[in-house]
C-alpha positions in Angstrom: 0.5 -9.9 17.1 0.1 -6.6 16.8 0.0 -4.5 13.4 0.4 -1.2 14.0 -2.9 0.1 15.9 -4.5 -3.4 15.2 -4.0 -7.3 16.6 -3.8 -10.3 14.7 -6.6 -13.0 16.8 -4.5 -16.1 16.6 -6.3 -19.1 15.3 -8.8 -17.1 13.9 -9.0 -16.5 10.1 -10.2 -13.7 7.8 -10.7 -10.5 8.4 -12.7 -11.1 11.6 -9.4 -12.6 12.8 -8.0 -8.2 12.9 -9.2 -6.3 16.3 -8.2 -3.2 17.8 -6.0 -3.3 20.4 -8.5 -3.3 23.0 -9.3 -6.7 21.3 -12.6 -5.2 19.8 -13.3 -6.3 16.1 -12.9 -3.8 13.6 -16.0 -2.3 11.9 -16.9 -3.7 8.5 -16.0 -1.1 6.9 -12.3 -0.7 8.9 -11.6 -4.8 8.2 -8.1 -5.0 7.1 -7.7 -8.2 4.8 -4.8 -10.2 4.5 -2.5 -9.0 1.4 -3.1 -11.4 -1.3 -4.1 -13.6 1.5 -0.6 -14.8 2.0 0.6 -11.8 4.1 -0.2 -8.7 6.5 1.5 -5.3 5.9 3.0 -6.0 9.1 4.5 -9.5 8.4 6.0 -7.9 5.1 7.4 -5.2 7.2 9.0 -7.2 9.5 10.1 -9.2 6.9 12.2 -6.8 4.7 13.8 -5.0 8.3 15.2 -8.5 8.7 16.3 -9.3 5.6 17.9 -5.6 5.0 19.5 -6.1 8.9 20.8 -9.3 8.1 23.3 -7.8 5.0 23.6 -4.5 7.0 21.9 -2.5 4.2 21.2 1.0 6.4 19.7 3.4 4.3 19.3 6.7 5.4 16.0 8.3 4.9 17.0 10.1 2.1 18.3 7.4 0.5 14.9 5.3 0.8 13.1 7.9 -0.6 15.1 8.5 -3.5 15.2 5.0 -3.9 11.2 4.7 -3.8 11.1 7.8 -6.4 13.3 6.0 -8.9 11.4 2.8 -8.2 8.3 4.7 -8.9 9.6 6.2 -12.0 10.5 2.6 -13.5 7.0 1.4 -13.1 5.9 4.2 -15.0 8.3 4.1 -17.6 6.3 0.9 -19.7 3.5 3.0 -19.6 4.8 7.0 -20.4 3.6 8.1 -23.7 1.3 5.1 -24.5 -2.1 5.3 -25.5 -5.4 3.2 -23.1 -5.1 0.9 -26.0 -1.4 0.1 -25.6 -1.7 -0.3 -22.4 -4.5 -2.5 -22.4 -1.8 -4.9 -24.4 1.2 -4.4 -21.8 -0.8 -5.8 -19.5 -1.8 -8.9 -21.6 1.4 -9.8 -22.1 2.6 -11.8 -19.1 6.4 -11.4 -19.9 5.3 -7.7 -19.7 3.4 -7.9 -16.7 5.9 -10.3 -14.5 8.5 -7.0 -15.3 5.5 -4.4 -13.8 5.1 -6.5 -10.9 8.8 -6.3 -10.0 8.6 -2.7 -10.3 5.4 -3.2 -8.2 7.3 -5.2 -5.7 10.2 -2.5 -5.7 7.9 0.6 -4.7 6.3 -2.0 -2.1 9.5 -2.8 -0.8 10.9 0.9 -0.3 7.4 2.2 0.9 7.6 -0.6 3.5 11.0 -0.2 4.4 10.7 3.4 4.9 7.8 2.7 7.3 9.5 0.0 9.2 12.5 2.3 9.9 10.3 5.3 11.0 7.7 3.5 12.8 5.0 5.0 10.9 2.0 2.1 10.8 0.6 2.0 6.7 -2.5 0.8 7.4 -4.2 3.1 10.2 -2.4 6.0 8.0 -4.4 4.3 5.1 -7.8 4.6 6.9 -7.3 7.9 8.3 -6.8 8.7 4.7 -9.7 7.0 3.3 -12.1 9.1 6.2 -10.5 12.2 5.1 -11.0 11.9 1.5 -14.7 10.4 2.7 -15.1 14.0 4.0 -13.8 15.9 1.4 -15.0 14.0 -1.6 -18.6 13.5 -0.5 -20.1 10.5 -2.7 -23.4 12.6 -3.5 -20.8 15.3 -5.0 -18.5 13.3 -6.8 -20.3 10.3 -8.1 -21.2 10.8 -12.1 -17.8 13.5 -12.3 -16.5 13.4 -15.4 -13.3 15.6 -14.9 -11.5 15.7 -11.7 -12.3 18.4 -9.5 -10.2 19.8 -5.8 -12.4 18.9 -2.7 -12.1 22.7 -2.8 -13.8 23.1 -6.0 -16.5 20.6 -5.3 
């Protein structure tokens, strides 16, 4: 099974089952774990694409992005104007936590659907972003900083 630029090796379990498209295992720092030990990003994208296709839900790019923004807003709403202590209490409440998980799933849904519809692999994009941020924010310059500084201010 191909996952963006990566390939899952059938019959192997765990992070060692993910190889590049030439069949080489990914380096330790680049291993792609299964999400929540249940499904890969590629598998989730396929499930969402299939779900939408079976219902003839063919939102355009603009509508997918507006839906994503709406869901991010709904995810953020319970935390707006709350102190860290209040946020901790919200996250400790099982009922409120389930509602937050639903909103997280909605955000993830539209991000995955956008990625699937436009053939934009998420895992390689995230790995590239990690590399980029690692170069922009070197540990020796950023570790211990108490306030945020943009990479060009370090």
